[in-house]
C-alpha positions as CSV (number, residue, x, y, z in Angstrom):
1,M,-13.0,64.3,24.2
2,E,-12.6,60.9,22.8
3,E,-14.0,59.3,26.0
4,E,-17.0,61.6,25.9
5,V,-17.7,60.6,22.2
6,Q,-17.4,56.8,23.1
7,E,-19.7,57.3,26.1
8,K,-22.3,59.0,23.9
9,K,-22.2,56.2,21.3
10,K,-22.7,53.5,24.0
11,T,-25.7,55.5,25.4
12,K,-27.1,55.9,21.9
13,R,-26.8,52.1,21.2
14,W,-28.4,51.3,24.6
15,K,-31.4,53.6,23.9
16,K,-31.8,52.2,20.4
17,W,-31.8,48.6,21.8
18,L,-34.4,49.5,24.4
19,K,-36.5,51.2,21.8
20,Y,-36.6,48.2,19.5
21,S,-37.2,45.8,22.4
22,Y,-40.1,47.9,23.6
23,L,-41.6,48.0,20.1
24,T,-41.2,44.3,19.6
25,V,-43.0,43.5,22.9
26,L,-45.7,46.0,22.1
27,Y,-46.3,44.5,18.6
28,L,-46.4,41.0,20.1
29,L,-48.9,42.0,22.7
30,A,-51.0,43.8,20.1
31,A,-50.9,40.7,17.8
32,L,-51.9,38.5,20.8
33,G,-54.7,40.8,21.7
34,G,-55.9,40.9,18.1
35,F,-55.9,37.1,17.9
36,I,-57.9,36.8,21.1
37,V,-60.4,39.3,19.8
38,C,-60.7,37.4,16.5
39,L,-61.1,34.1,18.3
40,Y,-63.8,35.6,20.5
41,I,-65.7,36.9,17.5
42,A,-65.4,33.5,15.8
43,V,-66.8,31.7,18.8
44,E,-69.5,34.2,19.4
45,F,-70.8,34.0,15.9
46,K,-70.3,30.2,15.8
47,L,-67.8,30.4,13.0
48,T,-65.8,27.6,14.5
49,N,-68.6,25.1,14.7
50,V,-68.2,21.9,12.6
51,E,-70.6,19.2,11.7
52,G,-70.7,16.4,14.4
53,A,-69.5,12.9,13.5
54,I,-70.1,9.6,15.2
55,D,-67.0,7.6,15.9
56,I,-66.9,4.5,13.7
57,K,-66.2,2.2,16.7
58,N,-69.1,3.7,18.7
59,R,-71.4,3.2,15.8
60,Y,-70.2,-0.3,15.3
61,F,-70.7,-1.3,18.9
62,S,-74.2,0.3,18.8
63,D,-75.0,-1.9,15.8
64,I,-74.0,-5.1,17.5
65,A,-75.5,-4.3,20.9
66,D,-78.7,-6.1,20.0
67,K,-77.2,-8.4,17.3
68,Y,-77.4,-11.5,19.4
69,G,-80.9,-11.6,20.9
70,D,-82.8,-14.1,22.9
71,E,-83.0,-16.4,19.8
72,L,-79.4,-17.4,20.3
73,I,-78.9,-20.0,23.0
74,K,-76.0,-18.7,25.1
75,D,-74.8,-22.1,26.3
76,G,-72.4,-23.7,23.8
77,A,-73.2,-27.2,25.1
78,A,-76.8,-26.7,24.2
79,N,-76.1,-25.2,20.8
80,P,-73.3,-27.3,19.1
81,K,-73.8,-25.9,15.6
82,E,-73.2,-22.4,16.8
83,E,-70.3,-23.5,18.9
84,I,-68.7,-25.0,15.7
85,L,-69.0,-21.6,14.0
86,V,-67.3,-19.9,17.0
87,F,-64.4,-22.4,16.8
88,Q,-64.1,-21.9,13.0
89,K,-63.9,-18.1,13.5
90,I,-61.3,-18.5,16.3
91,G,-59.3,-20.7,14.0
92,I,-59.3,-18.0,11.3
93,I,-58.2,-15.4,13.9
94,A,-55.4,-17.7,15.0
95,K,-53.9,-17.4,11.5
96,Y,-53.6,-13.6,11.9
97,R,-53.3,-13.0,15.6
98,P,-52.7,-16.1,17.7
99,A,-52.5,-14.2,20.9
100,N,-56.0,-12.8,20.4
101,A,-57.4,-16.2,19.4
102,K,-56.0,-17.7,22.6
103,S,-57.7,-15.0,24.7
104,I,-61.0,-15.5,23.0
105,M,-60.8,-19.3,23.4
106,E,-59.9,-19.0,27.1
107,A,-62.7,-16.6,27.7
108,Y,-65.2,-18.9,26.0
109,L,-64.0,-22.1,27.8
110,T,-64.6,-20.3,31.1
111,D,-68.4,-20.3,30.8
112,R,-69.1,-21.4,27.2
113,N,-71.1,-18.2,26.6
114,L,-71.7,-18.0,22.8
115,V,-72.8,-14.3,23.0
116,T,-69.7,-13.2,24.8
117,A,-67.5,-15.1,22.3
118,N,-69.2,-13.7,19.3
119,R,-68.9,-10.2,20.6
120,M,-65.2,-10.6,21.2
121,I,-64.8,-11.9,17.7
122,D,-66.8,-9.0,16.3
123,A,-64.6,-6.6,18.2
124,F,-61.5,-8.2,16.8
125,A,-62.9,-8.1,13.3
126,L,-63.4,-4.4,13.6
127,M,-59.6,-3.9,14.2
128,L,-58.8,-6.0,11.1
129,K,-61.6,-4.7,8.9
130,D,-59.1,-3.4,6.3
131,N,-57.5,-6.8,5.9
132,Q,-59.4,-8.2,2.9
133,N,-58.1,-11.8,3.3
134,F,-59.3,-11.9,6.9
135,T,-62.7,-10.4,6.2
136,S,-63.2,-12.7,3.2
137,E,-62.4,-15.9,5.2
138,L,-64.5,-14.7,8.1
139,S,-67.5,-14.0,5.9
140,K,-67.4,-17.6,4.5
141,V,-68.0,-19.1,8.0
142,G,-71.5,-20.3,8.2
143,S,-72.0,-21.0,4.5
144,Q,-71.7,-24.7,5.1
145,T,-75.0,-26.1,6.1
146,E,-73.9,-29.5,7.6
147,Y,-71.0,-30.3,9.8
148,N,-69.5,-33.7,10.8
149,T,-69.6,-33.7,14.5
150,E,-68.1,-37.1,14.9
151,S,-64.6,-37.8,16.2
152,V,-61.9,-39.4,14.0
153,Y,-61.6,-42.0,16.8
154,E,-64.5,-44.2,16.0
155,W,-64.8,-45.7,19.5
156,S,-65.4,-42.2,21.0
157,N,-68.5,-41.9,18.9
158,Y,-70.2,-44.8,20.6
159,T,-73.2,-43.9,22.8
160,V,-71.9,-46.3,25.4
161,W,-68.5,-44.5,25.5
162,K,-70.3,-41.2,26.1
163,Q,-72.4,-42.8,28.8
164,F,-69.2,-44.2,30.3
165,S,-67.5,-40.8,30.3
166,Q,-70.5,-39.2,32.0
167,A,-70.5,-42.0,34.6
168,L,-66.8,-41.3,35.4
169,V,-67.5,-37.6,35.9
170,K,-70.4,-38.5,38.2
171,D,-68.2,-40.9,40.2
172,K,-65.4,-38.3,40.6
173,K,-65.9,-37.9,44.3
174,A,-65.9,-41.7,44.9
175,I,-62.8,-42.1,42.7
176,D,-60.9,-39.4,44.5
177,S,-61.9,-40.9,47.8
178,V,-60.5,-44.3,46.8
179,S,-57.3,-42.5,45.6
180,R,-56.8,-40.9,49.0
181,L,-57.4,-44.3,50.8
182,T,-55.1,-46.3,48.6
183,G,-52.5,-43.7,47.6
184,V,-53.1,-44.5,43.9
185,E,-53.7,-41.5,41.7
186,S,-57.2,-41.0,40.4
187,R,-55.9,-41.0,36.8
188,T,-54.2,-44.4,37.3
189,I,-57.5,-45.9,38.6
190,I,-59.4,-44.5,35.6
191,V,-56.8,-45.6,33.1
192,C,-57.3,-49.2,34.2
193,V,-61.0,-48.9,33.6
194,I,-60.6,-47.1,30.2
195,A,-58.2,-49.7,29.0
196,E,-60.9,-52.4,29.5
197,Q,-63.5,-50.3,27.8
198,L,-61.2,-49.6,24.8
199,R,-60.7,-53.4,24.5
200,M,-64.4,-53.9,24.2
201,F,-64.9,-51.1,21.7
202,N,-62.1,-52.2,19.4
203,S,-63.0,-55.9,19.5
204,G,-64.7,-57.5,16.4
205,R,-67.8,-58.4,18.3
206,E,-70.1,-56.4,16.0
207,K,-73.2,-58.4,16.8
208,F,-72.5,-57.9,20.5
209,K,-72.3,-54.2,19.9
210,E,-75.4,-54.1,17.8
211,Y,-77.7,-56.1,20.0
212,V,-76.2,-55.9,23.5
213,Y,-75.1,-52.3,23.7
214,P,-78.6,-50.9,23.6
215,F,-79.3,-52.8,26.9
216,A,-76.0,-51.8,28.5
217,N,-77.7,-50.1,31.5
218,L,-79.3,-53.4,32.3
219,I,-76.5,-55.9,31.8
220,L,-73.2,-54.1,32.3
221,P,-71.1,-55.7,35.0
222,T,-71.0,-52.4,37.0
223,N,-74.5,-53.1,38.1
224,R,-73.5,-56.2,40.0
225,G,-69.8,-55.6,40.4
226,Y,-67.5,-53.8,42.9
227,G,-65.4,-50.7,42.7
228,V,-64.9,-48.3,39.8
229,S,-64.1,-51.1,37.4
230,G,-67.2,-53.1,38.3
231,I,-65.2,-56.2,39.3
232,L,-67.4,-59.3,39.7
233,E,-67.6,-61.0,43.1
234,H,-65.7,-64.1,42.1
235,T,-62.9,-62.0,40.5
236,A,-62.6,-59.8,43.5
237,L,-62.3,-62.9,45.8
238,R,-59.6,-64.3,43.6
239,I,-57.7,-61.1,43.6
240,E,-57.9,-60.9,47.4
241,R,-56.8,-64.5,47.8
242,T,-53.9,-64.0,45.4
243,L,-52.7,-60.9,47.2
244,S,-53.0,-62.5,50.7
245,Q,-51.6,-65.9,49.6
246,P,-49.2,-65.4,46.7
247,K,-47.8,-68.5,45.2
């Protein structure tokens, strides 16, 4: 008898568990079905629609798309004032994000495109738009009307030095050719020439600089000398004689 009673209790518990499991699954399916029906109704009657919004970055880039028009000369070499502004902005960026400043500077030095540099700066400024110190400093760039474009090294501001530098660039192939023939590095050859030029620039011959430099193209020794240094004929002969017949 006791075994039969125990068996009936187990059967009863088993049926009870199946019943509640069945009802639980049924209610869950019913709830899921109700949710799907409600969702369908909401979509059908456009109850889920919300007002569209333009992403702030998309709007920003749309605004700057035509910001730098044809009036801005792209080449930094031809627009030194605008180039100075770019350098100032990069300097400010370097205070906050040196890595980004380096990337912008490297990109600019590749082709010196002012438009590209300014757009990179604007894109960076967007990311730091909440930094009041940064935006304040950046907004002050351009407020200065005049800039000192001269170097602190006075001799490098001379017109003759600039002409001399351009001449070295033009003679690069010839200098490199001499370097290969003699085994002397191009920089070493140029250093000898520059040292002589610096001696002339730093000398006290102000009258010479004032009255002679304007006619440098006509009277500089390079027009009647030899080699990169413009060595005069008698000097070249003396050097050759000394090398072949040392004392």
